[in-house]
N, C-alpha and C positions, 0 to 999 in steps of 0.2 A: 676650891682654895680657901684654906682655912687662914683667917685674919687674925693678928696677934693683939691689936688695939684699936681703940675708935675715940678719936677727939672731935667733940662737937666745935665747929668753929662759928656757927649762928644759928642754931636749931634747924638749918635746912641741909646746909653742907657739911660734912665730915671727913676727918682724915683718918684712914685707916692703912694696915700694912699688913704685909704677908713678909715672907723670907726674902723675897725678892724685888718687891715695889711698894713704894707709897701710893696710895690710892685715895684719889678725891671722888668722895661718894654724894649723893643726894637722897633725902628722904622724901619719899614717895608715898603717902599713905603712911602704913606702920612698918614700911620696909626701906632698906637702903639699896640704891642702885648704884652701882659702880660706874663711875663716868670715864675717869681717865686715870691712867696709870703712868709712875714716874720712877726716874732711877735715883733721884735725889729730891729732898725735901724742899731744897730752896726752889727748885722749877715748879713743884706744885702750888706752892705759896705765893710765886709769881702769876702762875695762872688762874688761881683764886681772886686775886686783887683784880687782874686784868676783866676776870669774868662778873665779878661785883659791877666795876666799871659800866662794861658793856650792857648789863641787865638793869641799870639805875634808871633809864628814862630821863637823864639830865637834860637840861636846856642850855646849859652855858659852862664855860671851861671852870666857873666858881665852883658851880655844883659838883662839878666833876672832881676837882680839887678837893671840896669838903667831904664828899664821899670817900676819897681815896685815903684822907687822914684819918676819918672815922675807921675804915676798914683795917688800916695799919694799926691803930691803938686797939682795936679790938682782937687782932691776931696777936699783937705782943701779948695782951691779956690772956688770951687762950693758950698761949704757947709757953707760960711761965714754966711748968712742971717739966718741959723738955729742954729747958735752959736755952731756948731759941730766940733771938730778937732780930725783927726784921727792920730795914729804915726805908726812909723814902726812895732812895738810890737803889736799893734792892729789887725794884719792880719796874725798871725802866724796860722798854721795848728794844729788841734786838735788832 
């Protein structure tokens, strides 16, 4: 599968795409491993935020909220070239 682009989210996780999917990839060593495939970018971003929260080792709601806000802020900075902005309400569980 030939990917067209790669966007660095945090040095470990990346967004890639091909003509059919948005792909959440993880850097392992010097290679990227494709983890999950999405039809739309919003679903990928929601899952990424939730993944960061699950992997955070937070001990309180306050810590989770802080990590959530930091992740949203970092995403908005990373996504400026795509003209995509997400807000707190975009990452609610369904």
